[in-house]
TORVO-937987 format. One record per residue (C-alpha): z, x, y; residue in three letters. Coordinates in nm, 4 decimals. Each point is the difference from the previous one (the first is absolute). Layout:
// residues N
(r (Z X Y) "ALA");
...
END
This chain:
// residues 133
(r (-0.3665 -0.1349 -2.2060) "MET");
(r (0.2390 -0.2913 -0.0811) "GLU");
(r (0.1569 -0.1995 0.2867) "ASN");
(r (0.3570 0.1250 -0.0664) "GLY");
(r (-0.1114 0.3676 0.0303) "GLU");
(r (-0.1890 -0.0841 0.3268) "ALA");
(r (0.2973 -0.1658 0.1394) "ARG");
(r (0.2310 0.2924 -0.0841) "ALA");
(r (-0.2462 0.2297 0.1787) "ILE");
(r (-0.0141 -0.2198 0.2989) "ILE");
(r (0.3706 0.0220 0.0368) "ARG");
(r (0.0195 0.3758 -0.0629) "GLU");
(r (-0.2480 0.0342 0.2749) "CYS");
(r (0.1798 -0.2283 0.2301) "ALA");
(r (0.3373 0.1918 -0.0527) "ALA");
(r (-0.1570 0.3330 0.0470) "ALA");
(r (-0.1760 -0.0885 0.3249) "SER");
(r (0.3162 -0.1846 0.1340) "ALA");
(r (0.2014 0.3210 -0.0592) "ALA");
(r (-0.2829 0.2226 0.1534) "GLY");
(r (-0.0595 0.1869 -0.3358) "ARG");
(r (-0.3785 -0.0686 -0.0212) "THR");
(r (-0.3130 -0.0366 0.2275) "GLY");
(r (-0.2485 -0.2608 0.0238) "PHE");
(r (-0.2747 0.1813 -0.1877) "GLY");
(r (0.2108 0.0326 -0.3076) "GLU");
(r (0.1200 -0.3627 0.0195) "VAL");
(r (-0.3698 -0.1250 0.0319) "VAL");
(r (-0.1012 0.2032 -0.3031) "ILE");
(r (0.2812 -0.1348 -0.2117) "ARG");
(r (-0.0299 -0.3564 0.1144) "LEU");
(r (-0.3700 -0.0016 -0.0651) "SER");
(r (0.0404 0.1247 -0.3525) "ALA");
(r (0.2615 -0.2636 -0.0584) "ALA");
(r (-0.2612 -0.2823 0.1039) "GLY");
(r (0.1263 -0.0714 0.3504) "VAL");
(r (-0.2835 -0.1061 0.2257) "GLU");
(r (0.1886 -0.0315 0.3239) "ARG");
(r (0.3406 -0.0208 0.1361) "TYR");
(r (0.1355 -0.1617 0.3088) "GLN");
(r (0.3166 0.1225 0.2063) "VAL");
(r (0.1655 -0.2589 0.2090) "ASP");
(r (0.2378 0.1500 0.2372) "PHE");
(r (0.1592 -0.3070 0.1383) "GLN");
(r (0.0520 -0.1630 -0.3390) "LEU");
(r (0.0976 0.3403 -0.1555) "GLY");
(r (-0.2044 -0.0112 -0.3111) "ASP");
(r (-0.3115 0.1561 -0.1503) "THR");
(r (-0.2295 -0.1934 -0.2303) "ARG");
(r (-0.1979 0.1836 -0.2433) "TYR");
(r (-0.3147 -0.2016 -0.1336) "TYR");
(r (-0.1243 0.0937 -0.3420) "LEU");
(r (-0.3479 -0.0238 -0.1417) "ALA");
(r (0.1150 -0.2651 -0.2591) "ASP");
(r (0.1048 -0.2264 0.2882) "GLY");
(r (0.3756 0.0562 -0.0136) "THR");
(r (0.2113 0.1091 0.2847) "VAL");
(r (0.3108 0.2137 0.0018) "GLU");
(r (0.2272 -0.0294 0.3102) "VAL");
(r (0.2368 0.2719 0.1044) "VAL");
(r (0.2490 0.0192 0.2843) "ALA");
(r (-0.1012 0.2517 0.2527) "SER");
(r (0.0369 0.1323 0.3550) "HIS");
(r (0.0748 -0.2689 0.2565) "HIS");
(r (0.1108 0.0058 0.3602) "GLY");
(r (-0.0815 -0.0923 0.3515) "VAL");
(r (-0.3707 0.0343 0.0923) "VAL");
(r (-0.0974 0.0819 0.3502) "ALA");
(r (-0.1829 -0.2812 0.1793) "SER");
(r (-0.2858 0.2254 0.1440) "GLY");
(r (-0.2587 0.1254 -0.2615) "PHE");
(r (-0.1053 0.3646 0.0242) "SER");
(r (-0.2893 0.1020 -0.2336) "ALA");
(r (0.0347 0.3578 0.1430) "ASP");
(r (0.3804 0.0026 -0.1057) "GLY");
(r (-0.1038 -0.1292 -0.3391) "ILE");
(r (-0.2648 0.2689 -0.0400) "ALA");
(r (0.2452 0.2637 0.1135) "ALA");
(r (0.2349 -0.1121 -0.2723) "ALA");
(r (-0.2683 -0.0016 -0.2608) "VAL");
(r (-0.1065 0.3629 0.1032) "ARG");
(r (0.3620 0.1097 -0.0398) "GLY");
(r (0.0262 -0.1508 -0.3471) "ALA");
(r (-0.3224 0.1586 -0.0997) "GLN");
(r (0.1077 0.3305 0.1271) "ALA");
(r (0.3221 -0.0189 -0.1975) "GLY");
(r (0.2165 0.0165 0.3065) "THR");
(r (0.1138 -0.3677 -0.0203) "LEU");
(r (0.1662 -0.1495 -0.3054) "ALA");
(r (-0.0528 -0.3548 -0.0660) "TYR");
(r (0.3321 -0.1446 0.1552) "PRO");
(r (-0.0872 0.1767 0.3361) "GLU");
(r (-0.3595 -0.1133 -0.0107) "PHE");
(r (0.1244 -0.3617 -0.0429) "CYS");
(r (0.2344 0.0276 0.3044) "ARG");
(r (-0.2860 0.1450 0.2013) "LEU");
(r (-0.2583 -0.2639 -0.0903) "VAL");
(r (0.2438 -0.2677 0.0632) "MET");
(r (0.0709 0.1589 0.3405) "ALA");
(r (-0.3841 -0.0076 0.0495) "ALA");
(r (0.0188 -0.3927 -0.0475) "GLY");
(r (-0.1219 -0.0049 -0.3704) "CYS");
(r (0.1530 -0.3078 -0.1730) "VAL");
(r (-0.1686 0.1113 -0.3317) "GLY");
(r (-0.2969 0.1354 -0.1756) "TYR");
(r (-0.2174 -0.0393 -0.3001) "VAL");
(r (-0.0996 0.3031 -0.1932) "ALA");
(r (-0.3017 -0.0568 -0.2141) "SER");
(r (-0.0681 0.2395 -0.2845) "MET");
(r (-0.3535 -0.1743 -0.0556) "VAL");
(r (-0.0892 0.0104 0.3530) "GLY");
(r (0.1424 0.3288 0.0631) "LYS");
(r (0.1577 -0.0913 0.3297) "ARG");
(r (0.3189 -0.1219 0.1656) "VAL");
(r (0.0058 -0.2795 0.2591) "VAL");
(r (0.2924 0.0089 0.2384) "TYR");
(r (0.0883 -0.3497 0.1851) "SER");
(r (0.1683 -0.0797 0.3195) "GLY");
(r (0.2021 -0.3166 0.0939) "ARG");
(r (-0.3089 -0.1395 0.1920) "THR");
(r (-0.2645 0.0677 -0.2654) "GLY");
(r (-0.0730 0.3491 0.1293) "ASP");
(r (-0.1209 0.2330 -0.2782) "ALA");
(r (-0.0628 0.3676 -0.0601) "HIS");
(r (-0.2102 0.1286 -0.3019) "VAL");
(r (0.0807 0.3386 -0.1640) "GLU");
(r (-0.2341 0.1296 -0.2726) "TRP");
(r (0.1394 0.1979 -0.2934) "PHE");
(r (-0.0694 0.3521 0.0455) "PRO");
(r (-0.3730 0.0806 -0.1251) "ASN");
(r (-0.0550 -0.3722 -0.0563) "ALA");
(r (-0.3085 -0.0037 0.2164) "LYS");
(r (-0.1598 0.3279 -0.1423) "GLU");
END
C-alpha cells in the first residue's frame, strides 16, 4: 500500500473513532492493513501519532483534556471492558480513562497490547482480545 493511501486510512479511522462510529477492533484491523505498527495517544498534548512500518509518522489531532492526578488501573480496565462490550463509544472511553489518571497510551498492533500510562510512570497493560491464546 502506498504511503498516501495509508495516511488516508489513518485519518478515516481517527475521524470515525472521534465521532464514536467505530470500535477498537475495526480500527486495529484497518490500521494494521495500512502498515501501522503502533499508535500513541497523548491526552495532554491532544494528538495521536501513528507509526508506520516504513519509518514515517502521521500526526492527527485527537482528544485532550484534564487528566486526574491519581492513577486507577481498575478504572482504566473498566473503561476497556465497556469499550470491548460496545457500551462505550471512543469519546466516552477517553473521558473515563483520563478520569482514571491516564495521560496517554500506546496501542501496538505488532505486540497485540495497549499500555496505558499515568503522570508518575504508573502503567497498566491490556492485551488485545484473544492475543494470548
